[in-house]
C-alpha positions, -999 to 999 in steps of 0.1 A, spaced: 309 -183 -503 273 -180 -521 243 -183 -497 225 -216 -503 192 -213 -523 160 -217 -503 143 -250 -510 111 -232 -511 102 -195 -510 65 -180 -509 66 -142 -519 34 -124 -511 13 -154 -518 -23 -150 -525 -50 -177 -531 -86 -174 -539 -115 -198 -546 -140 -187 -572 -176 -195 -564 -210 -182 -578 -208 -155 -552 -174 -142 -566 -137 -147 -556 -131 -157 -520 -97 -149 -508 -84 -178 -487 -48 -167 -482 -37 -131 -483 2 -119 -486 16 -151 -473 56 -153 -470 78 -181 -461 116 -191 -468 126 -226 -462 163 -235 -463 178 -270 -469 173 -294 -439 149 -268 -422 115 -276 -405 89 -249 -407 57 -249 -386 24 -234 -395 -2 -232 -369 -36 -215 -364 -74 -223 -359 -92 -244 -385 -102 -221 -415 -72 -200 -412 -56 -211 -444 -28 -235 -434 -39 -262 -457 -46 -240 -485 -9 -229 -483 1 -266 -485 -23 -273 -513 -10 -241 -533 26 -253 -529 15 -286 -545 -3 -267 -572 -31 -291 -562 -62 -267 -556 -88 -281 -576 -108 -265 -605 -122 -235 -586 -90 -227 -567 -62 -205 -581 -31 -184 -571 -40 -148 -575 -11 -131 -565 27 -135 -554 52 -164 -562 61 -197 -552 97 -206 -559 111 -240 -556 148 -241 -556 147 -208 -573 123 -215 -600 87 -200 -600 63 -230 -600 36 -209 -620 58 -210 -649 60 -247 -650 38 -270 -673 14 -294 -660 39 -323 -670 66 -307 -650 45 -303 -620 34 -340 -623 71 -351 -623 78 -328 -594 49 -340 -572 58 -372 -554 96 -371 -564 111 -338 -552 78 -325 -533 56 -349 -513 29 -346 -488 16 -364 -458 -23 -361 -452 -41 -360 -420 -64 -389 -430 -39 -419 -443 -68 -436 -462 -72 -405 -483 -39 -415 -499 -43 -452 -500 -63 -473 -524 -84 -498 -506 -85 -522 -535 -47 -525 -540 -20 -543 -519 4 -519 -500 31 -533 -523 18 -521 -555 7 -487 -541 47 -481 -528 60 -496 -560 43 -471 -582 63 -441 -568 98 -452 -580 82 -470 -610 67 -437 -622 93 -412 -610 125 -431 -617 116 -456 -643 133 -483 -623 123 -521 -628 96 -537 -610 116 -559 -587 139 -530 -578 108 -509 -569 95 -535 -545 126 -542 -529 132 -504 -523 95 -503 -509 103 -530 -485 135 -513 -474 116 -482 -466 90 -500 -447 116 -513 -426 130 -478 -423 97 -466 -409 100 -491 -383 71 -514 -394 71 -549 -381 75 -576 -407 75 -556 -438 68 -585 -461 36 -591 -443 26 -553 -445 36 -553 -483 10 -583 -488 -18 -566 -469 -44 -541 -481 -49 -510 -462 -78 -522 -440 -58 -550 -426 -34 -526 -408 -37 -503 -379 -41 -467 -382 -6 -460 -369 8 -485 -395 -13 -468 -424 2 -435 -414 37 -450 -416 29 -464 -450 20 -429 -463 53 -415 -449 74 -444 -466 53 -436 -499 62 -401 -494 100 -406 -488 104 -433 -515 119 -409 -540 139 -390 -513 120 -357 -518 138 -323 -512 106 -310 -495 80 -329 -472 46 -313 -466 28 -328 -433 -8 -317 -428 -18 -325 -392 -1 -360 -398 -5 -372 -364 -38 -356 -351 -58 -392 -353 -29 -411 -336 -23 -421 -300 2 -403 -283 27 -430 -283 25 -436 -319 27 -400 -326 59 -397 -306 73 -427 -324 62 -409 -358 78 -376 -349 112 -392 -341 110 -412 -371 105 -381 -394 133 -363 -376 157 -392 -382 147 -396 -418 151 -358 -426 185 -360 -411 195 -389 -431 181 -375 -465 184 -338 -458 147 -332 -463 132 -299 -456 97 -301 -436 67 -279 -435 45 -291 -405 8 -280 -405 -8 -284 -371 -30 -269 -343 -6 -289 -318 18 -264 -304 36 -288 -285 44 -310 -316 55 -278 -335 80 -271 -305 95 -305 -306 97 -308 -344 105 -274 -360 131 -245 -362 108 -218 -373 72 -210 -368 45 -190 -388 13 -182 -371 -16 -177 -394 -52 -161 -387 -81 -158 -413 -57 -163 -442 -28 -143 -434 5 -146 -414 2 -126 -382 36 -136 -366 67 -156 -376 100 -162 -363 124 -187 -346 105 -211 -327 119 -205 -291 118 -166 -299 80 -168 -307 72 -191 -277 92 -170 -252 84 -134 -266 52 -137 -287 41 -102 -300 6 -108 -314 -24 -109 -292 -36 -139 -313 -5 -159 -306 -9 -149 -269 -45 -161 -271 -35 -195 -285 -12 -200 -257 -37 -191 -231 -60 -218 -245 -35 -246 -241 -33 -269 -209 2 -264 -198 16 -281 -166 10 -248 -148 -26 -246 -156 -51 -255 -127 -89 -259 -136 -97 -241 -103 -69 -217 -93 -56 -209 -129 -84 -220 -156 -78 -214 -192 -88 -185 -210 -104 -191 -244 -104 -165 -272 -138 -151 -273 -158 -149 -306 -154 -166 -339 -129 -168 -369 -145 -144 -396 -157 -160 -427 -133 -151 -457 -161 -129 -475 -169 -110 -441 -134 -98 -428 -133 -68 -408 -113 -36 -419 -80 -33 -408 -67 -61 -384 -89 -92 -389 -82 -102 -353 -96 -69 -342 -132 -80 -330 -117 -106 -308 -88 -87 -295 -85 -72 -259 -62 -46 -274 -82 -31 -304 -80 7 -309 -104 24 -331 -86 46 -356 -55 25 -353 -64 -13 -357 -90 -6 -383 -69 6 -410 -49 -10 -441 -24 -17 -452 -12 -36 -421 22 -51 -431 44 -76 -413 71 -56 -397 104 -67 -377 99 -67 -338 133 -51 -337 153 -37 -364 172 -66 -384 152 -93 -366 136 -123 -382 109 -122 -358 78 -104 -376 46 -95 -366 15 -79 -381 -1 -57 -353 -3 -20 -353 0 -20 -315 26 -46 -304 50 -19 -292 23 -2 -271 12 -34 -251 28 -41 -219 31 -81 -226 39 -89 -189 7 -73 -176 -14 -82 -209 -19 -117 -199 -58 -122 -192 -67 -127 -155 -84 -159 -152 -115 -161 -130 -105 -180 -100 -132 -208 -89 -133 -226 -56 -127 -263 -59 -158 -286 -62 -161 -312 -33 -169 -348 -45 -201 -364 -29 -208 -400 -24 -203 -427 -47 -226 -428 -77 -209 -454 -98 -193 -485 -86 -175 -507 -111 -163 -542 -97 -145 -568 -117 -164 -559 -151 -153 -583 -177 -162 -580 -213 -153 -608 -239 -162 -612 -276 -161 -646 -294 -150 -642 -331 -145 -668 -358 -119 -671 -382 -103 -694 -407 -115 -711 -440 -152 -716 -450 -155 -751 -436 -129 -749 -408 -138 -723 -383 -114 -714 -353 -130 -695 -325 -110 -668 -306 -117 -650 -275 -111 -612 -276 -106 -599 -240 -119 -563 -246 -122 -554 -206 -106 -577 -180 -118 -572 -143 -121 -534 -145 -125 -519 -109 -130 -484 -100 -155 -460 -83 -166 -426 -94 -181 -399 -70 -207 -372 -73 -193 -341 -91 -161 -359 -97 -143 -361 -131 -126 -396 -137 -106 -398 -168 -100 -432 -186 -69 -431 -207 -48 -453 -229 -40 -461 -265 -66 -472 -290 -77 -506 -285 -72 -506 -249 -110 -511 -242 -120 -476 -230 -149 -473 -256 -159 -510 -251 -165 -501 -213 -186 -470 -225 -206 -493 -245 -214 -517 -217 -222 -486 -194 -244 -471 -220 -263 -506 -224 -252 -511 -257 -233 -542 -249 -237 -567 -221 -211 -576 -197 -193 -611 -197 -189 -609 -158 -186 -583 -129 -210 -556 -120 -217 -519 -127 -235 -503 -98 -256 -471 -106 -270 -467 -71 -288 -503 -62 -292 -510 -100 -267 -531 -117 -262 -521 -151 -238 -549 -164 -263 -571 -180 -292 -546 -185 -293 -537 -222 -307 -502 -231 -340 -518 -244 -347 -529 -210 -336 -497 -191 -365 -474 -180 -366 -436 -190 -351 -427 -155 -321 -449 -158 -314 -437 -193 -317 -400 -187 -293 -405 -157 -266 -417 -180 -259 -395 -212 -230 -395 -237 -211 -368 -256 -194 -383 -286 -162 -375 -303 -177 -366 -336 -208 -343 -334 -212 -345 -371 -224 -383 -369 -247 -378 -340 -268 -349 -351 -297 -354 -374 -288 -331 -405 -328 -327 -415 -337 -315 -381 -332 -280 -364 -307 -278 -332 -338 -266 -312 -359 -297 -322 -332 -323 -314 -327 -307 -278 -363 -303 -273 -369 -339 -279 -346 -351 -253 -363 -326 -228 -398 -340 -235 -389 -378 -240 -372 -379 -205 -401 -359 -188 -381 -330 -177 -409 -307 -190 -443 -315 -208 -456 -280 -214 -444 -266 -248 -436 -233 -234 -417 -246 -205 -399 -271 -230 -388 -240 -251 -377 -220 -222 -355 -251 -209 -341 -251 -245 -332 -216 -244 -316 -219 -210 -295 -248 -223 -283 -227 -252 -273 -199 -229 -254 -226 -207 -234 -237 -237 -230 -201 -248 -248 -204 -282 -271 -176 -295 -308 -184 -290 -314 -181 -327 -294 -211 -334 -325 -232 -323 -340 -227 -357 -305 -236 -375 -297 -270 -389 -264 -288 -381 -248 -278 -415 -250 -242 -406 -227 -247 -375 -190 -250 -372 -175 -281 -355 -171 -262 -321 -207 -252 -322 -217 -286 -332 -200 -299 -302 -218 -275 -279 -250 -286 -291 -243 -322 -283 -232 -311 -249 -265 -292 -245 -284 -325 -258 -266 -344 -232 -275 -323 -204 -308 -318 -214 -323 -348 -195 -305 -337 -161 -281 -367 -160 -263 -378 -130 -234 -393 -152 -221 -381 -184 -195 -400 -206 -175 -378 -228 -156 -400 -253 -129 -378 -267 -150 -347 -270 -124 -324 -275 -98 -341 -297 -109 -329 -328 -113 -293 -321 -89 -261 -321 -72 -252 -290 -94 -220 -286 -126 -241 -289 -112 -269 -267 -106 -243 -240 -142 -230 -242 -157 -266 -245 -136 -278 -212 -146 -246 -193 -182 -253 -204 -179 -289 -191 -166 -276 -157 -192 -249 -154 -221 -273 -160 -206 -300 -137 -203 -272 -110 -238 -263 -113 -256 -296 -114 -230 -319 -97 -227 -342 -126 -201 -369 -125 -180 -369 -156 -163 -399 -171 -137 -384 -195 -122 -408 -222 -92 -396 -238 -57 -404 -249 -48 -364 -247 -29 -365 -210 -25 -325 -213 -63 -322 -212 -65 -351 -187 -40 -334 -164 -60 -302 -165 -95 -315 -163 -95 -348 -142 -97 -352 -104 -90 -390 -108 -75 -410 -136 -76 -448 -147 -50 -459 -170 -58 -490 -192 -38 -512 -215 -53 -541 -235 -84 -543 -215 -68 -542 -182 -62 -512 -157 -24 -507 -153 -27 -478 -127 -53 -456 -111 -51 -428 -85 -57 -390 -82 -44 -368 -111 -16 -356 -89 -7 -392 -82 -7 -403 -118 15 -373 -129 42 -379 -103 65 -408 -96 60 -438 -89 45 -447 -121 35 -477 -140 60 -482 -167 32 -477 -192 20 -444 -175 56 -433 -176 56 -439 -214 23 -421 -219 37 -390 -200 69 -390 -221 50 -390 -254 28 -359 -247 41 -329 -267 43 -298 -244 41 -262 -257 64 -248 -232 101 -242 -237 108 -246 -200 95 -281 -196 120 -309 -201 109 -347 -206 125 -378 -202 126 -394 -234 107 -428 -236 95 -442 -271 78 -475 -270 89 -500 -295 66 -525 -313 27 -525 -317 0 -530 -294 -8 -569 -291 -39 -582 -305 -66 -585 -279 -73 -620 -293 -38 -632 -284 -25 -612 -254 5 -620 -237 5 -645 -209 17 -625 -180 15 -586 -178 -2 -573 -210 25 -546 -213 54 -571 -210 60 -571 -249 67 -535 -251 80 -527 -214 114 -512 -210 117 -527 -174 105 -563 -186 120 -592 -163 121 -623 -186 106 -654 -168 84 -631 -146 66 -603 -165 60 -628 -193 45 -657 -173 24 -643 -144 -2 -617 -138 13 -587 -122 4 -578 -84 -17 -548 -74 7 -526 -52 -13 -498 -34 12 -468 -28 -16 -445 -13 -52 -448 -5 -69 -456 -39 -35 -452 -57 -29 -487 -73 -2 -500 -97 -2 -534 -113 34 -542 -117 59 -568 -110 87 -543 -102 95 -541 -64 82 -512 -44 118 -498 -41 122 -496 -78 89 -479 -86 96 -454 -57 131 -446 -72 116 -434 -105 125 -400 -117 99 -376 -129 91 -376 -165 82 -340 -168 102 -312 -149 98 -275 -153 129 -253 -153 132 -216 -146 121 -193 -174 147 -179 -196 141 -150 -221 161 -157 -251 175 -127 -272 160 -119 -306 176 -136 -333 188 -116 -365 
């Protein structure tokens, strides 16, 4: 029987971008073979060439990009020999792509129905009524509620998770043989991500679609892919069967990525994460020999600094390949870096006391002359305490009220009711304009996106120095400069960066500047709003380590707002779980991650992808969408999506607060015995080393 033809095959693919400075090689000597129905993951840091590979496959690299070597075969035919018309016919019908940002694929001025109908109209020439009917059926297949309403909506009228499902529906309308997914779930909540991952798996099985997943989330790759390619600085450094690579990795860079991930066994004190030192080299400044050499603990001059450096099988006949001159010389059991153990930090007295904090908004809707007023309950009776040198995580899906609480705390919004005690001061109705310098300096914020919070026309040094002077930490220019350099040292940035402007820094470097600026005024409390969600895992490990070091030295209280429970488990001392403006559960990190759980906490834990083959999870995929804050359910806010819902109880009365241990509270109608009988969501099985696959 003849061997099936690969859906896609990249042979020694090289891609360059042409600038005034000359050709910049973005991808070098890349190989990949994708069989029908197979899912292949491509991982690596930002700038390693993952997205360039996807754009080369689509033959969509812009005017200054070109394939400079190798071949891309689609079903055995070299795509470089195809005409532009053939490529246009191929894109969207046989090969489709889902981008990281759904609004990059949706036209804001067109209804969803028109945009979806374009696909079968253009590629298959069906009638308009048939195209619209197929579009509506596909929206139902991607589990969008009320497809007819979605069809009649504009993109801005639906949520981010719904936008991403629309884009997936658009990509699948012509039943493509190959689907490229470029970070398709990075901006989504973990619960939405879990639903979309399951959806793509089902649709791939139904239509026999082959998948290429591009991501820096190794947990997501483990859950979705059969094979894996690890890229570094434009070239593949390791490739093989997913479990083989995860269990018996043979490249120091792959090992470095895994050391940067907060797996269940990691501990911020006993076993802290180890970040990869240094930076990814720029394409025009790659070192001789192994590109990873300057960052590698196993670099050997005379061996690792020579070319050619080909991909070779780990064992004869194995499909597990690695690009490393020394992988056979390394003792991989002893090669794991030894983390620097730290003594646990003892929390001090209460510095923040939140009591029954409530924030409501009044919004108007309706026609021009008939206005209806609605109340949006963004925060409803929020109560918790934070101690000195403690990290309190606030977790939940988008729209649960995390950022609204941060705005009230920072004085950007006034509370509707309740108190926020900072010492003897009540901040609930004290806007930032009425706060004195001392109060403002005690509360600082690290934002999710450093690009939006740094002034592009001012140097890094000027922006940090302004905070030092503004809050009266130092007045003397020489002492201000000295303090500035100390802060750059603390966040591990070279002192010469003080003269650089934000555009000259990478995303991770900008985030470090944001951290330096937040700590410049010697704050007592720092609110970190998703500070690492947009960063690569290696940068993420460095930034979390940095936050802990500064907290340890300054005894700062950290409020960590996040939807990434893997990072929360690693970093937080206490966790507050919010849903639709209310606290569902609060307790120590250990209590939150062990039964008994609130059903919502249980679903959040089940949704987190974990990059460990020894971890087993109970599967819980939430159905339905987050209710509107302007029209919340009458009883428990989670009752419309809860798998344990008791009709006539959960949907009619607010849930009681049940205390299972000191300061461990669950708001749920389920009786104590049922909650205590819950099984763990995450279990760790004994490690198994799987044989090499040929």
